[in-house]
C-alpha positions in Angstrom: 77.8 139.9 64.0 79.0 139.2 61.0 78.0 140.7 57.3 78.6 139.9 53.3 81.0 142.8 52.6 84.3 140.9 50.9 85.6 141.8 48.0 83.7 139.2 46.1 80.5 141.2 46.7 82.4 144.4 46.1 83.1 143.5 42.7 79.3 142.7 41.9 78.9 146.1 43.1 80.9 147.7 41.1 80.0 145.5 38.1 76.5 146.9 38.3 77.5 150.5 38.8 79.8 150.4 35.5 76.3 148.9 33.5 74.9 152.0 35.1 77.1 154.4 33.5 78.1 153.8 29.6 79.0 157.5 29.4 82.4 156.4 31.2 83.1 153.6 29.5 85.6 154.1 26.8 88.0 156.2 28.8 91.3 155.8 31.0 93.4 157.5 33.5 95.5 160.2 32.3 96.8 161.6 35.9 96.7 158.5 38.8 100.2 159.2 39.6 99.3 162.9 40.6 96.4 162.3 43.0 97.6 161.8 45.9 97.0 163.8 48.2 94.4 165.3 46.1 91.2 167.3 47.7 87.7 166.1 46.8 85.8 168.9 45.4 89.1 171.0 44.4 89.9 172.0 41.0 93.5 170.7 39.4 95.1 171.4 35.9 96.7 169.4 33.2 98.5 170.8 30.0 98.2 170.4 26.3 101.2 169.2 24.9 103.1 171.4 22.0 103.5 170.0 18.8 105.8 172.6 17.6 105.8 175.2 15.0 107.3 173.6 11.5 109.1 176.7 9.3 110.6 176.2 6.2 114.1 176.3 5.4 117.6 174.8 6.7 118.6 177.6 8.8 117.1 178.8 12.2 116.0 182.5 12.5 115.0 184.6 14.5 111.3 184.0 13.7 111.6 180.2 14.5 109.7 179.5 17.9 111.9 177.1 20.2 109.9 177.4 24.0 107.8 174.8 24.2 104.5 176.3 25.1 101.8 174.4 26.9 98.0 175.4 28.1 96.7 174.3 31.1 93.2 172.3 31.2 91.0 172.4 34.6 89.4 169.1 36.2 87.7 169.1 39.2 87.6 166.1 41.9 84.6 164.6 42.3 83.0 162.3 45.5 80.0 160.3 45.5 78.7 157.7 48.1 75.6 155.3 49.4 75.0 154.9 52.8 72.9 152.0 54.3 72.3 149.9 58.0 74.3 147.3 58.3 71.3 145.3 59.4 70.2 145.3 56.3 73.1 142.8 55.2 72.7 140.5 58.1 70.2 138.5 56.0 72.3 137.9 53.2 73.3 134.7 52.9 75.2 134.3 49.0 76.3 136.5 46.3 73.1 136.0 44.4 71.0 137.5 47.6 73.6 140.6 47.7 73.4 141.4 43.6 69.3 141.6 44.5 69.1 143.2 47.6 71.9 145.6 47.6 73.9 145.9 44.1 70.9 146.2 41.7 69.5 149.3 43.5 72.3 150.6 45.6 74.8 149.9 43.0 72.8 151.5 40.2 71.5 154.5 41.7 75.6 155.6 42.4 76.6 154.6 38.9 73.8 156.4 37.9 74.7 159.5 39.8 77.7 159.5 39.0 77.0 159.4 35.1 74.8 162.3 35.5 77.8 164.5 37.3 80.0 163.9 34.8 77.5 164.4 31.7 76.8 167.5 33.3 80.6 168.8 33.5 81.6 167.9 30.2 79.2 166.9 27.7 79.2 170.1 25.8 83.4 170.3 26.2 83.5 170.1 22.2 85.1 172.6 19.7 82.5 171.1 17.0 78.6 171.2 17.1 76.9 169.3 13.7 73.3 169.9 12.8 71.1 168.4 10.2 71.9 170.2 6.6 68.4 171.8 5.2 66.1 169.4 4.4 67.6 166.4 6.1 67.4 164.7 9.4 69.6 164.0 12.3 71.5 161.6 10.4 73.3 163.9 9.0 74.3 165.7 11.9 75.9 162.5 13.2 77.7 161.6 10.0 79.4 165.3 10.2 80.4 164.9 13.5 82.4 161.6 13.0 83.4 162.9 9.1 85.3 165.8 11.4 86.5 163.5 14.1 88.3 161.0 11.4 90.1 163.9 9.9 91.0 165.0 13.8 94.8 163.4 12.6 94.1 161.3 15.9 93.4 157.8 14.2 91.3 156.9 17.4 88.1 154.6 17.5 85.1 156.9 17.9 82.2 156.5 20.3 79.3 158.2 20.5 76.3 158.9 23.4 73.1 159.9 22.5 69.4 159.2 24.3 67.1 156.7 24.2 64.2 159.7 22.3 67.3 160.2 20.1 67.2 157.2 18.8 63.9 156.4 18.6 63.7 159.2 16.3 66.4 158.3 14.0 65.2 154.9 13.3 61.8 156.0 12.7 63.6 158.4 10.2 65.6 156.2 8.5 66.0 157.2 5.1 68.4 156.0 2.3 69.4 153.3 4.2 71.4 155.3 7.4 70.3 152.5 10.2 72.7 151.6 13.3 74.1 148.3 12.5 74.7 145.5 15.0 78.2 145.2 16.6 80.0 142.7 18.5 82.6 145.5 19.5 79.9 147.8 20.7 77.9 144.7 22.5 80.8 143.7 24.2 81.5 147.5 25.8 78.1 148.9 26.2 76.4 145.4 26.9 72.2 146.3 27.2 72.8 150.0 26.3 74.5 149.1 22.9 72.9 151.0 19.9 75.1 150.1 17.3 77.1 151.3 14.5 76.8 154.1 12.7 79.2 156.0 10.2 82.1 154.3 12.1 80.7 155.6 15.2 80.0 153.0 18.5 76.6 154.0 19.8 75.1 154.1 22.8 72.1 154.9 24.9 72.8 156.9 27.6 70.5 158.4 30.4 70.7 162.6 31.1 71.7 163.2 27.6 70.7 167.0 27.4 68.4 168.4 25.4 68.5 172.3 23.8 65.7 174.4 23.1 66.7 177.3 20.6 65.2 180.8 21.5 63.6 182.9 19.3 65.6 184.6 16.5 64.9 187.7 17.9 67.5 186.7 20.8 70.3 186.7 17.9 69.9 190.2 16.4 73.3 192.6 16.8 74.7 189.3 18.9 78.4 190.4 19.4 81.4 189.5 21.0 83.2 192.1 22.5 86.4 190.6 23.6 87.2 186.7 25.0 90.0 185.1 27.8 90.6 181.8 28.8 91.7 180.8 32.1 93.2 176.9 32.8 90.5 175.8 30.0 87.8 177.7 30.9 87.0 180.2 28.1 84.8 183.3 28.8 83.2 185.6 25.7 82.1 188.9 26.7 79.0 189.5 24.6 76.1 191.8 24.1 72.9 192.1 21.6 70.2 194.6 20.9 69.1 197.2 23.2 66.6 195.8 25.5 67.4 191.9 24.5 67.4 190.0 27.9 66.7 186.1 26.5 68.0 183.8 28.8 70.3 181.5 26.2 70.8 178.1 27.5 73.7 175.5 28.4 74.8 173.4 25.2 73.5 176.3 22.5 76.1 177.1 20.0 77.5 180.1 18.5 79.4 180.5 15.4 81.5 183.3 14.2 82.5 183.7 10.1 85.9 182.8 9.4 86.7 180.9 13.0 87.2 177.2 12.6 88.0 174.4 14.6 91.6 172.7 14.7 92.9 169.1 14.8 95.0 167.1 17.4 98.0 169.0 16.4 96.8 172.3 16.3 96.3 172.5 12.6 93.2 174.4 11.4 90.4 172.3 9.5 87.7 173.2 7.3 85.0 172.9 10.1 84.0 175.9 11.9 84.5 176.2 15.3 81.4 176.7 17.9 81.2 178.8 21.0 78.9 176.2 22.7 77.7 177.6 26.1 78.6 175.6 29.6 76.0 177.6 31.5 72.9 179.4 30.9 73.4 183.4 30.0 71.3 185.8 30.9 71.5 189.1 28.1 71.4 192.3 29.2 71.0 194.4 26.0 73.4 196.2 24.8 75.4 195.7 28.0 78.1 193.1 27.8 77.9 189.9 29.9 80.1 186.9 30.3 79.2 183.8 28.8 81.5 180.7 29.7 82.7 178.8 26.8 85.2 175.5 26.3 88.5 176.5 26.1 89.8 179.4 23.7 93.4 178.7 22.3 93.8 180.9 19.1 97.6 181.1 19.4 99.8 178.7 16.6 100.8 176.2 19.0 100.0 172.3 19.2 97.2 173.3 21.8 95.3 175.2 19.4 92.1 174.6 19.1 90.6 177.4 16.9 91.5 178.9 14.0 90.7 183.0 13.2 92.8 184.7 10.3 95.2 187.4 11.9 93.9 186.5 15.4 96.9 185.2 17.6 95.6 186.1 21.2 92.2 185.4 23.0 91.7 188.9 23.6 91.8 189.6 20.0 88.8 187.3 19.4 85.8 189.5 18.5 82.7 189.7 16.0 79.4 188.9 15.3 77.6 185.5 16.3 74.8 183.6 15.1 73.0 180.5 15.9 73.1 177.7 13.2 70.1 175.8 14.5 66.4 176.6 13.4 64.9 179.2 16.3 62.9 178.0 18.5 63.7 174.2 17.6 63.9 171.6 20.7 67.4 169.4 20.2 68.4 166.1 21.8 72.1 166.7 21.7 74.7 163.5 20.9 78.3 163.5 22.0 80.5 161.9 19.7 84.1 161.6 21.1 87.5 159.9 20.3 88.7 156.6 22.6 90.2 157.7 25.9 89.7 161.3 25.3 87.4 161.2 28.4 89.5 161.2 31.6 88.8 158.8 34.3 90.7 158.1 37.5 90.1 157.3 41.0 91.4 159.0 44.0 92.6 156.5 47.0 90.7 157.0 49.8 92.3 156.2 53.3 91.2 153.7 55.6 88.9 155.1 58.9 90.3 154.3 62.0 88.5 151.6 64.1 86.6 150.5 61.0 86.5 147.4 58.8 87.7 149.0 55.4 88.0 146.7 52.2 88.1 148.2 48.7 88.2 146.5 45.2 88.4 147.8 41.4 86.6 146.3 38.5 87.4 147.7 34.9 89.1 150.9 36.2 86.4 151.8 38.9 87.7 151.8 42.5 85.2 151.6 45.4 86.3 151.8 48.9 83.3 150.0 51.1 83.8 151.1 55.1 82.0 149.6 57.9 81.5 151.0 61.2 78.9 151.4 64.2 77.2 154.5 65.3 77.3 154.7 68.5 74.7 157.1 69.2 71.6 155.1 67.4 73.5 151.7 68.6 73.5 150.7 64.7 76.0 149.7 62.3 76.4 151.5 58.5 77.8 150.6 55.6 79.3 152.9 53.1 80.3 152.7 49.6 82.8 155.4 48.6 83.8 156.3 45.2 86.7 159.7 44.8 86.9 160.4 41.4 88.7 162.9 38.5 86.7 162.8 35.1 86.8 165.2 32.3 87.6 165.6 28.7 91.2 165.7 28.0 91.4 167.8 24.9 88.1 169.0 23.6 89.6 168.8 20.1 88.5 165.1 19.9 85.0 165.5 20.6 81.9 166.9 18.6 78.0 167.5 19.8 75.6 166.4 17.1 72.1 168.2 17.5 69.3 166.2 16.3 66.0 167.7 16.1 63.3 166.3 18.5 59.6 166.0 17.1 
């Protein structure tokens, strides 16, 4: 019995997967040499580099910092697979049949599931949330996001990701000549998912981009941070609100604090407000403090610093009133704009299954393991496509989320 599983067929399968996950394009491997022996589902850390602390004068004094200080960021090794009976493949005679019968369905679904998983864990990993200025529309939110990232001292190309609904609303609401411009670079990278270029950013149409519905204005009465902490790149705010307030604040909701500013890629403060973006829903408990998970919080004057508050040099000292810059009870499509290669993508090599036929292939940085084996309990043959991956945002300072009002 022979099947049509070979390296050429796997590459066709991977190509279909890649087309189904445009969110993961413009990414790069950061930790491929560190993945050996790592287990799927486990958390691992990497460090943000220090950029020093320049001071005045020729002499080195006691106030000069000579120690390299690094901050850790946590990523989770994930796994996805698709399984099918080999008998489905036995009638496939050529690569065209394989593409039609298997790759166009199984590969697209597997790629879409990988993308959805990564979006859920990374989309709001940003330090800046932008939103339309009064009397404007979503275009100004995109403009402000790209303007901030261009000033982040990175020099990288910028890529944006938004939903079909968001791009449709923007096109209908095009004002003052604001439109997506066709781009050959975008077409080459994103293919059918390409939207066009705006404000120096190449935009792609991405399924599963989130929406956020803002609670009523009463949810933010007396909302305040009591203290904060960060552990391996995960920030936690201890917050309380007015007595009796039990509102659920949704994931993705941005909150701002007077005097808190985002930092650029070497830890220098900018004039852009820092946004505490909720990574998961939070149920308020009135005046009783509750924990809210946000992105990393690094206020120390080091290269990894991502938030600047005058006089605050420890995460625990972050405190004060919080407000939401979005319109109460309004619904927003959220776009993500990020610098090229700030999205980490690493494949974890999987071992061969003893006694099975195993084949691997890599296309465009995506590696897939295909395993064929017999099931003696049902007397059938099984083929499985497996992908083990480490995806995440390497530096949240190089990402911005733009909130676009939905009609």
